[in-house]
PQR file of N, CA, C, O and H, with PARSE charges and radii, in Angstrom:
ATOM      1  N   MET A   1     -60.414  33.622  18.565 -0.4000 1.5000
ATOM      2  CA  MET A   1     -59.474  32.510  18.666 -0.0000 2.0000
ATOM      3  C   MET A   1     -58.308  32.698  17.696  0.5500 1.7000
ATOM      4  O   MET A   1     -57.152  32.475  18.053 -0.5500 1.4000
ATOM      5  N   LYS A   2     -58.624  33.111  16.464 -0.4000 1.5000
ATOM      6  CA  LYS A   2     -57.577  33.314  15.458 -0.0000 2.0000
ATOM      7  C   LYS A   2     -56.612  34.409  15.894  0.5500 1.7000
ATOM      8  O   LYS A   2     -55.406  34.304  15.669 -0.5500 1.4000
ATOM      9  H   LYS A   2     -59.563  33.292  16.174  0.4000 1.0000
ATOM     10  N   LYS A   3     -57.141  35.458  16.516 -0.4000 1.5000
ATOM     11  CA  LYS A   3     -56.289  36.554  16.984 -0.0000 2.0000
ATOM     12  C   LYS A   3     -55.276  36.053  17.998  0.5500 1.7000
ATOM     13  O   LYS A   3     -54.115  36.464  17.974 -0.5500 1.4000
ATOM     14  H   LYS A   3     -58.120  35.543  16.698  0.4000 1.0000
ATOM     15  N   LYS A   4     -55.710  35.161  18.894 -0.4000 1.5000
ATOM     16  CA  LYS A   4     -54.808  34.618  19.915 -0.0000 2.0000
ATOM     17  C   LYS A   4     -53.712  33.787  19.267  0.5500 1.7000
ATOM     18  O   LYS A   4     -52.559  33.838  19.695 -0.5500 1.4000
ATOM     19  H   LYS A   4     -56.652  34.828  18.913  0.4000 1.0000
ATOM     20  N   ILE A   5     -54.063  33.021  18.234 -0.4000 1.5000
ATOM     21  CA  ILE A   5     -53.058  32.221  17.519 -0.0000 2.0000
ATOM     22  C   ILE A   5     -52.076  33.155  16.814  0.5500 1.7000
ATOM     23  O   ILE A   5     -50.870  32.904  16.811 -0.5500 1.4000
ATOM     24  H   ILE A   5     -54.999  32.980  17.886  0.4000 1.0000
ATOM     25  N   LEU A   6     -52.591  34.230  16.217 -0.4000 1.5000
ATOM     26  CA  LEU A   6     -51.720  35.197  15.554 -0.0000 2.0000
ATOM     27  C   LEU A   6     -50.774  35.864  16.544  0.5500 1.7000
ATOM     28  O   LEU A   6     -49.628  36.159  16.207 -0.5500 1.4000
ATOM     29  H   LEU A   6     -53.570  34.433  16.220  0.4000 1.0000
ATOM     30  N   LYS A   7     -51.251  36.102  17.766 -0.4000 1.5000
ATOM     31  CA  LYS A   7     -50.394  36.681  18.803 -0.0000 2.0000
ATOM     32  C   LYS A   7     -49.269  35.731  19.192  0.5500 1.7000
ATOM     33  O   LYS A   7     -48.203  36.178  19.615 -0.5500 1.4000
ATOM     34  H   LYS A   7     -52.183  35.863  18.040  0.4000 1.0000
ATOM     35  N   LEU A   8     -49.495  34.417  19.053 -0.4000 1.5000
ATOM     36  CA  LEU A   8     -48.480  33.420  19.403 -0.0000 2.0000
ATOM     37  C   LEU A   8     -47.364  33.336  18.369  0.5500 1.7000
ATOM     38  O   LEU A   8     -46.252  32.922  18.695 -0.5500 1.4000
ATOM     39  H   LEU A   8     -50.361  34.054  18.709  0.4000 1.0000
ATOM     40  N   ILE A   9     -47.647  33.726  17.119 -0.4000 1.5000
ATOM     41  CA  ILE A   9     -46.659  33.581  16.044 -0.0000 2.0000
ATOM     42  C   ILE A   9     -45.349  34.308  16.356  0.5500 1.7000
ATOM     43  O   ILE A   9     -44.287  33.708  16.187 -0.5500 1.4000
ATOM     44  H   ILE A   9     -48.551  34.062  16.854  0.4000 1.0000
ATOM     45  N   PRO A  10     -45.368  35.577  16.805 -0.5600 1.5000
ATOM     46  CA  PRO A  10     -44.099  36.227  17.166  0.2800 2.0000
ATOM     47  C   PRO A  10     -43.344  35.483  18.260  0.5500 1.7000
ATOM     48  O   PRO A  10     -42.116  35.402  18.223 -0.5500 1.4000
ATOM     49  N   GLU A  11     -44.069  34.941  19.231 -0.4000 1.5000
ATOM     50  CA  GLU A  11     -43.437  34.152  20.294 -0.0000 2.0000
ATOM     51  C   GLU A  11     -42.744  32.926  19.708  0.5500 1.7000
ATOM     52  O   GLU A  11     -41.637  32.579  20.120 -0.5500 1.4000
ATOM     53  H   GLU A  11     -45.066  35.007  19.261  0.4000 1.0000
ATOM     54  N   LEU A  12     -43.386  32.277  18.757 -0.4000 1.5000
ATOM     55  CA  LEU A  12     -42.794  31.105  18.109 -0.0000 2.0000
ATOM     56  C   LEU A  12     -41.524  31.488  17.364  0.5500 1.7000
ATOM     57  O   LEU A  12     -40.526  30.769  17.414 -0.5500 1.4000
ATOM     58  H   LEU A  12     -44.285  32.559  18.423  0.4000 1.0000
ATOM     59  N   ILE A  13     -41.566  32.636  16.665 -0.4000 1.5000
ATOM     60  CA  ILE A  13     -40.397  33.114  15.916 -0.0000 2.0000
ATOM     61  C   ILE A  13     -39.247  33.394  16.878  0.5500 1.7000
ATOM     62  O   ILE A  13     -38.103  33.032  16.603 -0.5500 1.4000
ATOM     63  H   ILE A  13     -42.377  33.220  16.624  0.4000 1.0000
ATOM     64  N   ILE A  14     -39.550  34.038  18.004 -0.4000 1.5000
ATOM     65  CA  ILE A  14     -38.536  34.327  19.022 -0.0000 2.0000
ATOM     66  C   ILE A  14     -37.933  33.027  19.544  0.5500 1.7000
ATOM     67  O   ILE A  14     -36.718  32.920  19.713 -0.5500 1.4000
ATOM     68  H   ILE A  14     -40.480  34.331  18.227  0.4000 1.0000
ATOM     69  N   CYS A  15     -38.794  32.036  19.799 -0.4000 1.5000
ATOM     70  CA  CYS A  15     -38.315  30.721  20.262 -0.0000 2.0000
ATOM     71  C   CYS A  15     -37.371  30.104  19.238  0.5500 1.7000
ATOM     72  O   CYS A  15     -36.324  29.565  19.596 -0.5500 1.4000
ATOM     73  H   CYS A  15     -39.781  32.122  19.662  0.4000 1.0000
ATOM     74  N   MET A  16     -37.745  30.186  17.966 -0.4000 1.5000
ATOM     75  CA  MET A  16     -36.918  29.612  16.899 -0.0000 2.0000
ATOM     76  C   MET A  16     -35.569  30.315  16.833  0.5500 1.7000
ATOM     77  O   MET A  16     -34.534  29.661  16.701 -0.5500 1.4000
ATOM     78  H   MET A  16     -38.596  30.624  17.676  0.4000 1.0000
ATOM     79  N   ILE A  17     -35.572  31.656  16.924 -0.4000 1.5000
ATOM     80  CA  ILE A  17     -34.329  32.435  16.890 -0.0000 2.0000
ATOM     81  C   ILE A  17     -33.453  32.061  18.081  0.5500 1.7000
ATOM     82  O   ILE A  17     -32.241  31.889  17.945 -0.5500 1.4000
ATOM     83  H   ILE A  17     -36.413  32.187  17.031  0.4000 1.0000
ATOM     84  N   ALA A  18     -34.081  31.938  19.250 -0.4000 1.5000
ATOM     85  CA  ALA A  18     -33.341  31.573  20.463 -0.0000 2.0000
ATOM     86  C   ALA A  18     -32.659  30.214  20.287  0.5500 1.7000
ATOM     87  O   ALA A  18     -31.504  30.045  20.678 -0.5500 1.4000
ATOM     88  H   ALA A  18     -35.065  32.078  19.360  0.4000 1.0000
ATOM     89  N   PHE A  19     -33.366  29.253  19.704 -0.4000 1.5000
ATOM     90  CA  PHE A  19     -32.780  27.928  19.474 -0.0000 2.0000
ATOM     91  C   PHE A  19     -31.643  27.993  18.457  0.5500 1.7000
ATOM     92  O   PHE A  19     -30.652  27.275  18.590 -0.5500 1.4000
ATOM     93  H   PHE A  19     -34.304  29.390  19.387  0.4000 1.0000
ATOM     94  N   ARG A  20     -31.779  28.845  17.446 -0.4000 1.5000
ATOM     95  CA  ARG A  20     -30.717  29.008  16.444 -0.0000 2.0000
ATOM     96  C   ARG A  20     -29.468  29.573  17.117  0.5500 1.7000
ATOM     97  O   ARG A  20     -28.359  29.096  16.876 -0.5500 1.4000
ATOM     98  H   ARG A  20     -32.585  29.428  17.338  0.4000 1.0000
ATOM     99  N   ILE A  21     -29.650  30.588  17.958 -0.4000 1.5000
ATOM    100  CA  ILE A  21     -28.534  31.229  18.658 -0.0000 2.0000
ATOM    101  C   ILE A  21     -27.792  30.204  19.519  0.5500 1.7000
ATOM    102  O   ILE A  21     -26.565  30.237  19.617 -0.5500 1.4000
ATOM    103  H   ILE A  21     -30.551  30.976  18.154  0.4000 1.0000
ATOM    104  N   GLU A  22     -28.528  29.320  20.125 -0.4000 1.5000
ATOM    105  CA  GLU A  22     -27.918  28.280  20.960 -0.0000 2.0000
ATOM    106  C   GLU A  22     -27.130  27.265  20.130  0.5500 1.7000
ATOM    107  O   GLU A  22     -26.460  26.396  20.689 -0.5500 1.4000
ATOM    108  H   GLU A  22     -29.525  29.294  20.045  0.4000 1.0000
ATOM    109  N   GLY A  23     -27.206  27.367  18.814 -0.4000 1.5000
ATOM    110  CA  GLY A  23     -26.394  26.509  17.948 -0.0000 2.0000
ATOM    111  C   GLY A  23     -27.020  25.161  17.659  0.5500 1.7000
ATOM    112  O   GLY A  23     -26.336  24.245  17.204 -0.5500 1.4000
ATOM    113  H   GLY A  23     -27.751  28.073  18.361  0.4000 1.0000
ATOM    114  N   LEU A  24     -28.295  25.030  17.913 -0.4000 1.5000
ATOM    115  CA  LEU A  24     -28.974  23.769  17.600 -0.0000 2.0000
ATOM    116  C   LEU A  24     -29.345  23.747  16.118  0.5500 1.7000
ATOM    117  O   LEU A  24     -29.420  24.790  15.468 -0.5500 1.4000
ATOM    118  H   LEU A  24     -28.850  25.774  18.282  0.4000 1.0000
ATOM    119  N   PHE A  25     -29.573  22.553  15.602 -0.4000 1.5000
ATOM    120  CA  PHE A  25     -29.889  22.403  14.188 -0.0000 2.0000
ATOM    121  C   PHE A  25     -31.361  22.715  13.924  0.5500 1.7000
ATOM    122  O   PHE A  25     -32.175  22.803  14.843 -0.5500 1.4000
ATOM    123  H   PHE A  25     -29.512  21.706  16.130  0.4000 1.0000
ATOM    124  N   VAL A  26     -31.673  22.877  12.640 -0.4000 1.5000
ATOM    125  CA  VAL A  26     -33.045  23.183  12.217 -0.0000 2.0000
ATOM    126  C   VAL A  26     -34.001  22.083  12.687  0.5500 1.7000
ATOM    127  O   VAL A  26     -35.133  22.363  13.082 -0.5500 1.4000
ATOM    128  H   VAL A  26     -31.012  22.806  11.893  0.4000 1.0000
ATOM    129  N   LEU A  27     -33.540  20.837  12.640 -0.4000 1.5000
ATOM    130  CA  LEU A  27     -34.363  19.695  13.043 -0.0000 2.0000
ATOM    131  C   LEU A  27     -34.837  19.831  14.485  0.5500 1.7000
ATOM    132  O   LEU A  27     -36.013  19.624  14.784 -0.5500 1.4000
ATOM    133  H   LEU A  27     -32.621  20.609  12.319  0.4000 1.0000
ATOM    134  N   SER A  28     -33.907  20.182  15.382 -0.4000 1.5000
ATOM    135  CA  SER A  28     -34.282  20.330  16.790 -0.0000 2.0000
ATOM    136  C   SER A  28     -35.202  21.535  16.980  0.5500 1.7000
ATOM    137  O   SER A  28     -36.063  21.534  17.860 -0.5500 1.4000
ATOM    138  H   SER A  28     -32.952  20.350  15.139  0.4000 1.0000
ATOM    139  N   THR A  29     -35.013  22.564  16.151 -0.4000 1.5000
ATOM    140  CA  THR A  29     -35.904  23.728  16.201 -0.0000 2.0000
ATOM    141  C   THR A  29     -37.318  23.301  15.810  0.5500 1.7000
ATOM    142  O   THR A  29     -38.296  23.695  16.445 -0.5500 1.4000
ATOM    143  H   THR A  29     -34.313  22.565  15.436  0.4000 1.0000
ATOM    144  N   LEU A  30     -37.408  22.498  14.766 -0.4000 1.5000
ATOM    145  CA  LEU A  30     -38.717  21.996  14.329 -0.0000 2.0000
ATOM    146  C   LEU A  30     -39.333  21.093  15.389  0.5500 1.7000
ATOM    147  O   LEU A  30     -40.536  21.153  15.643 -0.5500 1.4000
ATOM    148  H   LEU A  30     -36.614  22.178  14.250  0.4000 1.0000
ATOM    149  N   ASN A  31     -38.502  20.253  16.006 -0.4000 1.5000
ATOM    150  CA  ASN A  31     -38.992  19.378  17.070 -0.0000 2.0000
ATOM    151  C   ASN A  31     -39.542  20.196  18.228  0.5500 1.7000
ATOM    152  O   ASN A  31     -40.624  19.910  18.739 -0.5500 1.4000
ATOM    153  H   ASN A  31     -37.525  20.204  15.799  0.4000 1.0000
ATOM    154  N   SER A  32     -38.796  21.212  18.638 -0.4000 1.5000
ATOM    155  CA  SER A  32     -39.247  22.050  19.753 -0.0000 2.0000
ATOM    156  C   SER A  32     -40.519  22.803  19.373  0.5500 1.7000
ATOM    157  O   SER A  32     -41.397  23.018  20.209 -0.5500 1.4000
ATOM    158  H   SER A  32     -37.916  21.444  18.222  0.4000 1.0000
ATOM    159  N   LEU A  33     -40.607  23.198  18.116 -0.4000 1.5000
ATOM    160  CA  LEU A  33     -41.797  23.887  17.611 -0.0000 2.0000
ATOM    161  C   LEU A  33     -43.006  22.950  17.662  0.5500 1.7000
ATOM    162  O   LEU A  33     -44.098  23.354  18.064 -0.5500 1.4000
ATOM    163  H   LEU A  33     -39.893  23.024  17.437  0.4000 1.0000
ATOM    164  N   LEU A  34     -42.801  21.705  17.252 -0.4000 1.5000
ATOM    165  CA  LEU A  34     -43.879  20.708  17.297 -0.0000 2.0000
ATOM    166  C   LEU A  34     -44.316  20.432  18.731  0.5500 1.7000
ATOM    167  O   LEU A  34     -45.508  20.315  19.016 -0.5500 1.4000
ATOM    168  H   LEU A  34     -41.914  21.377  16.926  0.4000 1.0000
ATOM    169  N   VAL A  35     -43.340  20.331  19.627 -0.4000 1.5000
ATOM    170  CA  VAL A  35     -43.660  20.115  21.040 -0.0000 2.0000
ATOM    171  C   VAL A  35     -44.463  21.300  21.559  0.5500 1.7000
ATOM    172  O   VAL A  35     -45.477  21.126  22.234 -0.5500 1.4000
ATOM    173  H   VAL A  35     -42.372  20.426  19.395  0.4000 1.0000
ATOM    174  N   PHE A  36     -44.000  22.509  21.237 -0.4000 1.5000
ATOM    175  CA  PHE A  36     -44.682  23.735  21.663 -0.0000 2.0000
ATOM    176  C   PHE A  36     -46.123  23.737  21.161  0.5500 1.7000
ATOM    177  O   PHE A  36     -47.052  24.005  21.923 -0.5500 1.4000
ATOM    178  H   PHE A  36     -43.175  22.650  20.689  0.4000 1.0000
ATOM    179  N   LEU A  37     -46.305  23.437  19.875 -0.4000 1.5000
ATOM    180  CA  LEU A  37     -47.646  23.445  19.275 -0.0000 2.0000
ATOM    181  C   LEU A  37     -48.529  22.338  19.833  0.5500 1.7000
ATOM    182  O   LEU A  37     -49.725  22.539  20.043 -0.5500 1.4000
ATOM    183  H   LEU A  37     -45.550  23.220  19.256  0.4000 1.0000
ATOM    184  N   SER A  38     -47.939  21.164  20.076 -0.4000 1.5000
ATOM    185  CA  SER A  38     -48.742  20.027  20.533 -0.0000 2.0000
ATOM    186  C   SER A  38     -49.104  20.121  22.014  0.5500 1.7000
ATOM    187  O   SER A  38     -50.037  19.458  22.466 -0.5500 1.4000
ATOM    188  H   SER A  38     -46.967  21.001  19.906  0.4000 1.0000
ATOM    189  N   VAL A  39     -48.376  20.936  22.766 -0.4000 1.5000
ATOM    190  CA  VAL A  39     -48.650  21.063  24.203 -0.0000 2.0000
ATOM    191  C   VAL A  39     -49.344  22.383  24.505  0.5500 1.7000
ATOM    192  O   VAL A  39     -50.417  22.393  25.109 -0.5500 1.4000
ATOM    193  H   VAL A  39     -47.618  21.475  22.398  0.4000 1.0000
ATOM    194  N   TYR A  40     -48.752  23.489  24.097 -0.4000 1.5000
ATOM    195  CA  TYR A  40     -49.225  24.809  24.506 -0.0000 2.0000
ATOM    196  C   TYR A  40     -50.567  25.166  23.871  0.5500 1.7000
ATOM    197  O   TYR A  40     -51.489  25.599  24.561 -0.5500 1.4000
ATOM    198  H   TYR A  40     -47.880  23.481  23.606  0.4000 1.0000
ATOM    199  N   VAL A  41     -50.672  24.984  22.564 -0.4000 1.5000
ATOM    200  CA  VAL A  41     -51.889  25.397  21.842 -0.0000 2.0000
ATOM    201  C   VAL A  41     -53.120  24.613  22.309  0.5500 1.7000
ATOM    202  O   VAL A  41     -54.137  25.236  22.614 -0.5500 1.4000
ATOM    203  H   VAL A  41     -49.922  24.631  22.003  0.4000 1.0000
ATOM    204  N   PRO A  42     -53.077  23.257  22.380 -0.5600 1.5000
ATOM    205  CA  PRO A  42     -54.258  22.537  22.889  0.2800 2.0000
ATOM    206  C   PRO A  42     -54.642  22.944  24.309  0.5500 1.7000
ATOM    207  O   PRO A  42     -55.826  23.025  24.635 -0.5500 1.4000
ATOM    208  N   MET A  43     -53.640  23.201  25.154 -0.4000 1.5000
ATOM    209  CA  MET A  43     -53.929  23.636  26.523 -0.0000 2.0000
ATOM    210  C   MET A  43     -54.695  24.950  26.508  0.5500 1.7000
ATOM    211  O   MET A  43     -55.646  25.121  27.270 -0.5500 1.4000
ATOM    212  H   MET A  43     -52.678  23.136  24.889  0.4000 1.0000
ATOM    213  N   ARG A  44     -54.291  25.872  25.654 -0.4000 1.5000
ATOM    214  CA  ARG A  44     -54.984  27.158  25.521 -0.0000 2.0000
ATOM    215  C   ARG A  44     -56.415  26.939  25.028  0.5500 1.7000
ATOM    216  O   ARG A  44     -57.354  27.548  25.540 -0.5500 1.4000
ATOM    217  H   ARG A  44     -53.518  25.733  25.035  0.4000 1.0000
ATOM    218  N   VAL A  45     -56.571  26.077  24.042 -0.4000 1.5000
ATOM    219  CA  VAL A  45     -57.899  25.805  23.472 -0.0000 2.0000
ATOM    220  C   VAL A  45     -58.803  25.182  24.531  0.5500 1.7000
ATOM    221  O   VAL A  45     -59.952  25.593  24.699 -0.5500 1.4000
ATOM    222  H   VAL A  45     -55.808  25.583  23.625  0.4000 1.0000
ATOM    223  N   VAL A  46     -58.274  24.182  25.248 -0.4000 1.5000
ATOM    224  CA  VAL A  46     -59.044  23.516  26.308 -0.0000 2.0000
ATOM    225  C   VAL A  46     -59.453  24.532  27.364  0.5500 1.7000
ATOM    226  O   VAL A  46     -60.596  24.529  27.823 -0.5500 1.4000
ATOM    227  H   VAL A  46     -57.341  23.848  25.112  0.4000 1.0000
ATOM    228  N   TYR A  47     -58.525  25.401  27.750 -0.4000 1.5000
ATOM    229  CA  TYR A  47     -58.796  26.434  28.751 -0.0000 2.0000
ATOM    230  C   TYR A  47     -59.916  27.357  28.287  0.5500 1.7000
ATOM    231  O   TYR A  47     -60.841  27.650  29.044 -0.5500 1.4000
ATOM    232  H   TYR A  47     -57.597  25.403  27.378  0.4000 1.0000
ATOM    233  N   GLU A  48     -59.827  27.816  27.038 -0.4000 1.5000
ATOM    234  CA  GLU A  48     -60.841  28.722  26.483 -0.0000 2.0000
ATOM    235  C   GLU A  48     -62.215  28.047  26.438  0.5500 1.7000
ATOM    236  O   GLU A  48     -63.220  28.655  26.805 -0.5500 1.4000
ATOM    237  H   GLU A  48     -59.074  27.578  26.423  0.4000 1.0000
ATOM    238  N   VAL A  49     -62.254  26.795  25.989 -0.4000 1.5000
ATOM    239  CA  VAL A  49     -63.517  26.052  25.882 -0.0000 2.0000
ATOM    240  C   VAL A  49     -64.129  25.860  27.265  0.5500 1.7000
ATOM    241  O   VAL A  49     -65.327  26.074  27.454 -0.5500 1.4000
ATOM    242  H   VAL A  49     -61.437  26.301  25.690  0.4000 1.0000
ATOM    243  N   CYS A  50     -63.301  25.452  28.237 -0.4000 1.5000
ATOM    244  CA  CYS A  50     -63.791  25.250  29.607 -0.0000 2.0000
ATOM    245  C   CYS A  50     -64.351  26.550  30.170  0.5500 1.7000
ATOM    246  O   CYS A  50     -65.409  26.556  30.800 -0.5500 1.4000
ATOM    247  H   CYS A  50     -62.328  25.278  28.084  0.4000 1.0000
ATOM    248  N   ARG A  51     -63.639  27.649  29.940 -0.4000 1.5000
ATOM    249  CA  ARG A  51     -64.081  28.948  30.452 -0.0000 2.0000
ATOM    250  C   ARG A  51     -65.425  29.326  29.833  0.5500 1.7000
ATOM    251  O   ARG A  51     -66.315  29.838  30.513 -0.5500 1.4000
ATOM    252  H   ARG A  51     -62.780  27.644  29.428  0.4000 1.0000
ATOM    253  N   GLU A  52     -65.557  29.067  28.540 -0.4000 1.5000
ATOM    254  CA  GLU A  52     -66.798  29.357  27.817 -0.0000 2.0000
ATOM    255  C   GLU A  52     -67.960  28.549  28.396  0.5500 1.7000
ATOM    256  O   GLU A  52     -69.037  29.091  28.641 -0.5500 1.4000
ATOM    257  H   GLU A  52     -64.835  28.651  27.988  0.4000 1.0000
ATOM    258  N   ILE A  53     -67.737  27.255  28.612 -0.4000 1.5000
ATOM    259  CA  ILE A  53     -68.773  26.365  29.158 -0.0000 2.0000
ATOM    260  C   ILE A  53     -69.177  26.819  30.557  0.5500 1.7000
ATOM    261  O   ILE A  53     -70.364  26.887  30.874 -0.5500 1.4000
ATOM    262  H   ILE A  53     -66.862  26.815  28.412  0.4000 1.0000
ATOM    263  N   ILE A  54     -68.189  27.130  31.391 -0.4000 1.5000
ATOM    264  CA  ILE A  54     -68.466  27.551  32.772 -0.0000 2.0000
ATOM    265  C   ILE A  54     -69.280  28.842  32.792  0.5500 1.7000
ATOM    266  O   ILE A  54     -70.246  28.953  33.547 -0.5500 1.4000
ATOM    267  H   ILE A  54     -67.224  27.075  31.134  0.4000 1.0000
ATOM    268  N   THR A  55     -68.895  29.821  31.964 -0.4000 1.5000
ATOM    269  CA  THR A  55     -69.632  31.093  31.949 -0.0000 2.0000
ATOM    270  C   THR A  55     -71.064  30.879  31.469  0.5500 1.7000
ATOM    271  O   THR A  55     -71.988  31.503  31.992 -0.5500 1.4000
ATOM    272  H   THR A  55     -68.110  29.731  31.350  0.4000 1.0000
ATOM    273  N   ARG A  56     -71.261  30.011  30.485 -0.4000 1.5000
ATOM    274  CA  ARG A  56     -72.625  29.720  30.001 -0.0000 2.0000
ATOM    275  C   ARG A  56     -73.457  29.033  31.075  0.5500 1.7000
ATOM    276  O   ARG A  56     -74.629  29.358  31.260 -0.5500 1.4000
ATOM    277  H   ARG A  56     -70.511  29.504  30.060  0.4000 1.0000
ATOM    278  N   ARG A  57     -72.853  28.085  31.780 -0.4000 1.5000
ATOM    279  CA  ARG A  57     -73.550  27.385  32.868 -0.0000 2.0000
ATOM    280  C   ARG A  57     -73.971  28.375  33.943  0.5500 1.7000
ATOM    281  O   ARG A  57     -75.092  28.318  34.449 -0.5500 1.4000
ATOM    282  H   ARG A  57     -71.900  27.821  31.630  0.4000 1.0000
ATOM    283  N   LEU A  58     -73.052  29.294  34.293 -0.4000 1.5000
ATOM    284  CA  LEU A  58     -73.354  30.293  35.315 -0.0000 2.0000
ATOM    285  C   LEU A  58     -74.510  31.185  34.873  0.5500 1.7000
ATOM    286  O   LEU A  58     -75.372  31.534  35.679 -0.5500 1.4000
ATOM    287  H   LEU A  58     -72.142  29.340  33.882  0.4000 1.0000
ATOM    288  N   LEU A  59     -74.527  31.552  33.596 -0.4000 1.5000
ATOM    289  CA  LEU A  59     -75.623  32.371  33.074 -0.0000 2.0000
ATOM    290  C   LEU A  59     -76.945  31.618  33.165  0.5500 1.7000
ATOM    291  O   LEU A  59     -77.964  32.195  33.544 -0.5500 1.4000
ATOM    292  H   LEU A  59     -73.827  31.269  32.941  0.4000 1.0000
ATOM    293  N   ILE A  60     -76.933  30.333  32.820 -0.4000 1.5000
ATOM    294  CA  ILE A  60     -78.148  29.507  32.893 -0.0000 2.0000
ATOM    295  C   ILE A  60     -78.628  29.413  34.342  0.5500 1.7000
ATOM    296  O   ILE A  60     -79.822  29.536  34.613 -0.5500 1.4000
ATOM    297  H   ILE A  60     -76.105  29.864  32.512  0.4000 1.0000
ATOM    298  N   ILE A  61     -77.694  29.193  35.272 -0.4000 1.5000
ATOM    299  CA  ILE A  61     -78.038  29.098  36.699 -0.0000 2.0000
ATOM    300  C   ILE A  61     -78.645  30.418  37.178  0.5500 1.7000
ATOM    301  O   ILE A  61     -79.653  30.424  37.885 -0.5500 1.4000
ATOM    302  H   ILE A  61     -76.724  29.093  35.053  0.4000 1.0000
ATOM    303  N   LYS A  62     -78.024  31.534  36.789 -0.4000 1.5000
ATOM    304  CA  LYS A  62     -78.533  32.853  37.197 -0.0000 2.0000
ATOM    305  C   LYS A  62     -79.941  33.086  36.649  0.5500 1.7000
ATOM    306  O   LYS A  62     -80.811  33.600  37.352 -0.5500 1.4000
ATOM    307  H   LYS A  62     -77.205  31.529  36.215  0.4000 1.0000
ATOM    308  N   LYS A  63     -80.160  32.702  35.384 -0.4000 1.5000
ATOM    309  CA  LYS A  63     -81.488  32.848  34.780 -0.0000 2.0000
ATOM    310  C   LYS A  63     -82.503  31.967  35.498  0.5500 1.7000
ATOM    311  O   LYS A  63     -83.637  32.383  35.735 -0.5500 1.4000
ATOM    312  H   LYS A  63     -79.454  32.285  34.812  0.4000 1.0000
ATOM    313  N   GLY A  64     -82.096  30.760  35.841 -0.4000 1.5000
ATOM    314  CA  GLY A  64     -82.963  29.815  36.548 -0.0000 2.0000
ATOM    315  C   GLY A  64     -83.372  30.330  37.914  0.5500 1.7000
ATOM    316  O   GLY A  64     -84.513  30.140  38.334 -0.5500 1.4000
ATOM    317  H   GLY A  64     -81.174  30.422  35.649  0.4000 1.0000
ATOM    318  N   ASN A  65     -82.453  30.981  38.611 -0.4000 1.5000
ATOM    319  CA  ASN A  65     -82.732  31.508  39.948 -0.0000 2.0000
ATOM    320  C   ASN A  65     -83.625  32.738  39.908  0.5500 1.7000
ATOM    321  O   ASN A  65     -84.364  33.003  40.856 -0.5500 1.4000
ATOM    322  H   ASN A  65     -81.526  31.135  38.270  0.4000 1.0000
ATOM    323  N   SER A  66     -83.558  33.497  38.803 -0.4000 1.5000
ATOM    324  CA  SER A  66     -84.338  34.736  38.735 -0.0000 2.0000
ATOM    325  C   SER A  66     -85.830  34.470  38.532  0.5500 1.7000
ATOM    326  O   SER A  66     -86.653  35.325  38.857 -0.5500 1.4000
ATOM    327  H   SER A  66     -82.957  33.282  38.033  0.4000 1.0000
ATOM    328  N   TYR A  67     -86.192  33.297  37.997 -0.4000 1.5000
ATOM    329  CA  TYR A  67     -87.617  33.002  37.764 -0.0000 2.0000
ATOM    330  C   TYR A  67     -88.341  32.664  39.056  0.5500 1.7000
ATOM    331  O   TYR A  67     -89.542  32.392  39.038 -0.5500 1.4000
ATOM    332  H   TYR A  67     -85.523  32.602  37.732  0.4000 1.0000
TER
END
């Protein structure tokens, strides 16, 4: 999980640079960063957790059927 967050950091930096180039202020860059973090990161976490739960359920079902 930490590796995935670390992979996002360069993307965040690129986003910040892009906003600076567009001539927006630091405040709007921070706002966009907060929006990005509050929307994108939880969605990724929820997706990962759901995938984990589904794969575990499938393993349990497969084990149950083999007996």
